[in-house]
C-alpha positions as CSV (number, residue, x, y, z in Angstrom):
1,M,0.0,0.0,0.0
2,R,1.2,3.5,-0.8
3,R,1.9,5.5,2.3
4,V,1.9,9.3,2.6
5,Y,3.3,10.8,5.8
6,C,1.5,14.1,6.7
7,D,2.7,14.4,10.3
8,A,5.9,16.3,9.9
9,N,5.2,18.5,12.9
10,A,5.4,15.3,15.1
11,T,8.8,14.3,13.6
12,T,10.6,14.0,10.3
13,P,12.8,11.3,8.8
14,L,16.6,11.7,8.6
15,L,17.7,13.0,5.3
16,P,20.4,10.7,3.7
17,E,23.0,13.5,3.9
18,V,22.3,13.8,7.7
19,L,22.7,10.0,8.2
20,E,26.0,10.0,6.3
21,A,27.4,12.9,8.3
22,M,26.6,11.2,11.6
23,R,27.8,7.7,10.7
24,P,31.5,8.2,11.5
25,Y,30.8,9.5,14.9
26,W,29.2,6.2,16.0
27,T,32.2,4.2,14.8
28,E,35.7,5.4,14.1
29,H,35.4,8.9,15.6
30,F,33.8,7.8,18.8
31,G,35.9,9.9,21.2
32,N,34.7,12.0,24.1
33,A,34.8,15.7,23.0
34,S,36.2,16.7,26.4
35,S,39.2,14.4,26.0
36,I,42.5,15.9,24.9
37,H,43.8,12.9,22.9
38,L,43.4,12.5,19.2
39,E,40.1,10.7,19.4
40,G,38.7,13.5,21.6
41,Q,40.1,16.1,19.2
42,H,38.2,14.6,16.3
43,A,35.0,14.7,18.3
44,R,35.6,18.3,19.4
45,K,36.4,19.5,15.9
46,A,33.1,18.0,14.7
47,M,31.2,19.8,17.5
48,D,33.0,23.1,16.7
49,E,32.0,22.8,13.1
50,A,28.4,22.1,14.0
51,R,28.4,25.0,16.4
52,E,29.6,27.3,13.6
53,T,26.7,26.1,11.4
54,L,24.2,26.7,14.2
55,A,25.6,30.2,14.8
56,R,24.9,30.9,11.1
57,F,21.4,29.4,11.4
58,F,20.5,31.5,14.5
59,Q,22.5,34.5,13.2
60,C,24.4,34.8,16.4
61,R,27.9,34.2,17.9
62,E,29.2,30.7,18.2
63,A,29.7,31.2,21.9
64,E,25.9,31.8,22.2
65,V,25.0,28.3,20.9
66,V,24.3,25.7,23.6
67,F,23.7,22.1,22.6
68,N,21.1,20.0,24.5
69,S,18.7,17.1,24.2
70,G,15.9,19.0,22.3
71,G,13.1,21.5,22.5
72,T,11.7,20.3,25.8
73,E,15.0,20.8,27.6
74,G,15.4,24.2,25.9
75,D,12.0,25.4,27.0
76,N,12.5,24.1,30.5
77,T,15.9,25.7,30.8
78,A,14.6,29.1,29.6
79,I,11.9,29.2,32.3
80,A,13.6,27.3,35.2
81,G,16.9,29.0,34.5
82,L,15.4,32.5,34.8
83,I,12.3,32.5,37.0
84,R,12.4,32.5,40.8
85,A,9.8,33.0,43.5
86,G,8.3,36.5,43.2
87,D,9.2,36.9,39.5
88,H,6.5,37.3,36.9
89,L,6.4,35.2,33.7
90,I,4.2,36.0,30.7
91,T,3.4,33.2,28.3
92,T,0.4,32.1,26.2
93,S,-2.4,29.6,26.6
94,I,-1.4,28.0,23.2
95,E,2.2,27.1,24.0
96,H,3.6,23.6,23.7
97,S,3.3,21.6,27.0
98,A,7.0,21.9,27.5
99,V,6.4,25.6,28.2
100,L,3.0,25.2,29.9
101,R,4.1,22.6,32.4
102,A,7.3,24.5,33.1
103,A,5.3,27.6,33.8
104,E,2.9,25.7,36.1
105,K,5.9,24.3,38.0
106,A,7.3,27.9,38.3
107,A,4.0,29.0,39.8
108,E,4.1,26.2,42.3
109,R,7.4,27.5,43.4
110,G,6.1,31.0,44.0
111,A,6.4,32.7,40.7
112,Q,3.5,34.7,39.2
113,V,2.4,33.5,35.7
114,T,0.1,35.1,33.2
115,F,-1.3,33.0,30.3
116,V,-2.3,35.3,27.4
117,A,-5.2,34.0,25.3
118,P,-5.1,34.1,21.4
119,E,-7.5,35.7,19.0
120,N,-10.0,33.3,17.4
121,N,-7.5,32.9,14.4
122,G,-4.8,31.7,16.8
123,L,-2.7,34.9,16.8
124,I,-1.4,36.5,20.0
125,D,-2.1,40.2,20.1
126,P,1.2,41.9,21.0
127,E,-0.8,44.6,22.9
128,A,-2.2,41.8,25.1
129,I,1.4,41.0,26.0
130,R,2.1,44.7,26.7
131,R,-1.0,44.9,29.0
132,A,0.2,41.9,31.0
133,I,3.6,43.4,31.8
134,R,4.2,44.3,35.5
135,P,7.2,45.8,37.2
136,E,8.3,42.3,38.3
137,T,7.9,40.8,34.8
138,R,11.2,38.9,34.2
139,L,10.5,36.7,31.2
140,I,8.1,36.6,28.2
141,S,7.9,33.2,26.4
142,V,6.1,32.9,23.1
143,M,6.3,30.3,20.4
144,L,7.3,31.1,16.8
145,A,5.0,28.7,15.0
146,N,2.2,26.8,16.7
147,N,2.7,23.1,16.5
148,E,-1.0,22.3,15.9
149,T,-2.2,25.1,13.6
150,G,1.0,26.4,12.1
151,V,0.0,30.0,13.1
152,L,3.1,32.2,13.1
153,Q,3.2,34.6,16.0
154,P,4.4,38.3,15.8
155,V,7.6,37.6,17.6
156,E,9.4,40.7,16.3
157,E,6.8,43.0,17.7
158,I,6.7,41.1,21.0
159,G,10.5,41.3,21.1
160,R,10.3,45.1,20.9
161,I,7.8,45.2,23.7
162,A,10.0,42.9,25.9
163,A,13.0,45.2,25.2
164,E,11.0,48.3,26.2
165,S,9.9,46.7,29.5
166,G,13.4,45.3,30.3
167,A,12.1,41.7,30.4
168,Y,13.9,38.7,28.9
169,F,12.3,37.1,25.8
170,H,12.3,33.4,25.0
171,I,11.1,31.9,21.7
172,D,10.1,28.3,21.4
173,A,11.1,27.9,17.7
174,V,10.9,24.1,17.6
175,Q,8.1,24.2,14.9
176,G,9.4,27.3,13.1
177,A,13.0,26.2,12.6
178,G,13.7,25.4,9.0
179,K,10.2,26.7,8.0
180,V,10.7,30.4,8.2
181,P,13.6,32.8,7.6
182,F,15.5,32.8,10.9
183,D,17.3,35.6,12.7
184,V,17.4,35.9,16.5
185,Q,18.6,39.5,16.2
186,R,15.6,40.4,14.2
187,F,13.3,38.5,16.6
188,G,14.8,40.4,19.5
189,C,15.0,37.4,21.8
190,H,17.4,36.5,24.5
191,L,16.7,32.8,24.3
192,C,15.6,30.5,21.5
193,S,15.0,26.7,21.5
194,I,15.1,24.4,18.5
195,S,15.0,20.6,18.0
196,A,16.8,18.6,15.3
197,H,14.1,16.0,14.7
198,K,11.6,18.6,13.5
199,M,13.8,19.5,10.5
200,H,15.1,16.1,9.3
201,G,17.7,15.6,11.9
202,P,18.0,13.0,14.7
203,K,15.8,12.7,17.8
204,G,17.2,13.5,21.2
205,V,19.3,16.5,20.3
206,G,18.7,20.3,20.0
207,A,20.2,23.6,20.6
208,M,19.5,26.9,22.3
209,Y,20.5,30.4,21.5
210,V,21.5,32.1,24.7
211,R,22.3,35.8,24.3
212,R,25.6,36.8,25.8
213,G,25.0,38.1,29.3
214,A,21.6,36.4,29.8
215,P,21.8,35.1,33.4
216,V,20.3,31.7,32.7
217,E,21.2,29.1,35.3
218,P,21.8,25.6,34.0
219,L,19.1,22.9,34.3
220,L,21.7,20.1,34.5
221,L,24.6,20.3,36.9
222,G,27.9,18.4,36.7
223,G,30.9,19.0,34.4
224,S,31.9,22.1,32.7
225,H,30.5,21.2,29.3
226,E,29.0,23.9,27.0
227,R,30.8,26.6,28.9
228,R,29.2,25.4,32.1
229,R,25.7,26.0,30.7
230,R,24.7,22.4,30.2
231,A,26.5,19.5,32.0
232,G,26.8,16.1,30.4
233,T,28.9,14.3,27.9
234,E,28.0,15.6,24.5
235,N,26.0,13.6,22.0
236,V,28.6,14.1,19.3
237,A,26.8,12.1,16.5
238,G,23.5,13.9,17.3
239,I,25.2,17.3,17.3
240,V,26.8,16.6,13.9
241,G,23.4,15.5,12.6
242,L,21.8,18.7,13.9
243,G,24.5,20.8,12.2
244,K,23.9,19.0,8.9
245,A,20.2,19.4,9.2
246,A,20.5,23.1,9.9
247,E,22.8,23.5,6.9
248,L,20.3,21.7,4.7
249,A,17.4,23.8,6.1
250,M,19.2,27.0,5.3
251,K,19.9,25.8,1.7
252,S,16.3,24.7,1.4
253,L,15.1,28.2,2.3
254,E,17.5,29.8,-0.2
255,N,16.3,27.4,-2.9
256,G,12.6,28.4,-2.5
257,D,11.4,25.1,-1.1
258,L,9.0,26.9,1.2
259,E,7.1,28.3,-1.7
260,R,6.8,24.8,-3.3
261,V,5.6,23.3,0.0
262,S,3.2,26.1,0.6
263,A,1.7,25.6,-2.8
264,L,1.2,21.9,-2.0
265,R,-0.3,22.7,1.3
266,D,-2.7,25.2,-0.3
267,R,-3.8,22.6,-2.9
268,L,-4.4,20.0,-0.1
269,E,-6.3,22.6,1.9
270,D,-8.5,23.6,-1.0
271,G,-9.3,20.0,-1.8
272,L,-10.2,19.2,1.7
273,L,-12.5,22.2,1.9
274,E,-14.6,20.7,-0.9
275,I,-15.8,18.2,1.6
276,A,-19.0,19.6,3.2
277,G,-18.8,20.7,6.9
278,T,-15.0,21.4,6.9
279,G,-13.0,24.5,7.8
280,V,-9.5,25.6,8.5
281,N,-8.5,26.4,12.1
282,G,-6.3,29.4,12.0
283,A,-7.3,30.6,8.5
284,G,-6.6,34.3,8.0
285,A,-3.5,34.2,10.1
286,P,0.0,33.8,8.8
287,R,1.0,30.1,9.0
288,A,4.0,27.9,8.5
289,A,4.1,26.8,4.9
290,N,3.6,23.1,5.6
291,T,0.7,23.1,8.1
292,T,-3.1,23.0,7.9
293,N,-5.5,22.1,10.7
294,I,-8.9,21.1,9.4
295,H,-12.1,20.5,11.4
296,F,-14.5,17.8,10.0
297,E,-18.0,18.2,11.4
298,H,-20.2,15.1,12.3
299,L,-17.3,12.8,13.1
300,E,-14.6,12.1,15.7
301,G,-11.1,13.1,14.7
302,E,-9.5,10.1,16.3
303,A,-11.6,7.7,14.3
304,L,-10.6,9.6,11.1
305,V,-6.9,9.3,12.0
306,I,-7.3,5.6,12.3
307,A,-9.3,5.3,9.1
308,L,-6.7,7.3,7.2
309,D,-3.9,5.3,8.6
310,L,-5.5,2.1,7.3
311,K,-5.6,3.7,3.9
312,G,-2.0,4.7,4.0
313,V,-2.2,8.3,5.2
314,A,-0.5,9.4,8.4
315,V,-2.0,12.4,10.1
316,S,-2.5,13.6,13.6
317,G,-5.2,14.9,15.9
318,G,-2.8,17.5,17.4
319,S,0.4,17.4,19.3
320,A,2.2,14.0,19.3
321,C,3.0,14.6,23.0
322,H,-0.7,14.1,23.8
323,S,-1.4,11.2,21.4
324,G,-4.1,8.9,22.8
325,S,-5.5,11.6,25.0
326,T,-9.3,11.9,24.9
327,E,-9.1,15.5,25.9
328,P,-9.6,18.2,23.2
329,S,-6.7,20.3,22.0
330,H,-5.9,23.1,24.5
331,V,-4.8,25.2,21.5
332,L,-8.1,24.9,19.6
333,M,-10.1,25.4,22.8
334,A,-8.2,28.6,23.5
335,M,-9.1,29.7,19.9
336,G,-12.8,29.4,20.7
337,L,-13.7,26.0,19.3
338,D,-16.0,24.0,21.6
339,R,-15.1,20.4,22.6
340,H,-16.9,18.8,19.6
341,A,-15.2,21.0,17.0
342,A,-11.8,20.6,18.7
343,L,-12.1,16.8,18.8
344,A,-13.2,16.8,15.2
345,S,-10.0,18.5,14.0
346,L,-7.0,17.0,12.3
347,R,-3.5,18.4,11.6
348,F,-1.9,17.8,8.2
349,S,1.8,18.8,8.2
350,L,3.8,18.1,5.1
351,L,7.4,17.1,4.8
352,K,9.6,19.3,2.7
353,T,10.0,16.3,0.4
354,A,6.3,16.1,-0.3
355,T,5.2,15.7,-3.9
356,D,2.1,16.4,-6.0
357,A,1.5,12.7,-6.1
358,D,1.4,12.6,-2.3
359,I,-1.3,15.3,-2.3
360,D,-3.3,13.4,-5.0
361,H,-3.3,10.3,-2.9
362,V,-4.4,12.1,0.3
363,L,-7.2,13.9,-1.6
364,S,-8.3,10.5,-3.1
365,V,-8.6,8.9,0.4
366,V,-9.9,11.5,2.8
367,P,-13.3,12.2,1.2
368,Q,-14.2,8.5,1.2
369,A,-13.1,8.0,4.8
370,V,-15.1,11.0,6.0
371,E,-18.2,9.9,4.1
372,R,-18.0,6.4,5.6
373,L,-17.4,7.6,9.2
374,R,-20.3,10.1,9.0
375,A,-22.6,7.3,7.7
376,L,-21.6,5.1,10.6
377,A,-21.9,7.8,13.3
378,P,-24.6,10.3,12.2
379,E,-25.3,11.3,15.8
380,V,-21.9,13.0,16.1
381,V,-22.7,16.7,15.6
382,G,-20.3,19.6,15.1
383,T,-21.1,23.1,16.0
384,R,-20.3,25.3,13.1
385,G,-23.0,24.4,10.6
386,N,-22.9,22.2,7.6
387,E,-21.3,24.6,5.1
388,A,-17.6,24.6,4.5
389,S,-16.0,27.5,6.2
390,R,-12.7,29.1,7.1
391,Y,-12.1,30.6,10.5
């Protein structure tokens, strides 16, 4: 059976070039990068080259790149490394759980936390951030691209507001990395988290931009690795893979791949909207080129995920971190959808290697699956009417 993977926001496959770059660091160049002998020097040189690539990716100094285990660690480090009892943290109600849970833990430890709600299209109003600022506001944390809807947040404007207030600014860029032009100086952030596996790199490795002078305390304590900002023996093969993935992502942006993927996403979206009782969650807002989130009235989203999987199409009901949960998406609920509409929504997120043939296959499968499920469960009722809509 032909399979089409439309869940790139959950993870992506290693590109062949990334695998080949990593391979020697599992075998002949296995040394510890902190060792001073030849084997260690080989590993250190590979890490230095990857750090140089990530500095170009972030548009920062090499000394401002910190390697870690991925986006969750980066998000946790930003919050736990800056926020103390009595401090005020501003974030949003549509953040990834890595930020939300870290914010909740900060509140348990005596911090004050404000969760700013989005507009109905999923956008955060920068003025809502401004209104939330207090004298004790120490950190503002806002994602670049939402993992469920793809909505791109106005981080540049929020960065200017943070600078005016004197607060530090963290961006969870896990879903935006490789999908939008990247420049932490333009974003105006002090901290920025990315993860390799969202952009065709390996799982279990990521990086943070930490602006020089930002007083972030390390989450992990131990050795003096990463200039004492992240203890632990470095994952050299993973770091090499992250560096190669970042290099390829930069080339992809230069080559116009975003425009090609965006056109495929739009064709997919238009085809899905021909199905009665469908709509785009986040329509009208700027979105990552590869992502669309569609609600299908009169059915359960989880049932449609399973039905499509049986027909060779991999999609998601939302964040992979909450796979199997019977609770509706907190992102869609915050955007104003009710429980039925949120549970009836699916995310389609395309790989940058997606083709027209992939879109053809998806559009040949989805309408039949929707029709069959609606016939089997006519009592499942949506809340937005029967006509196709965008909101």
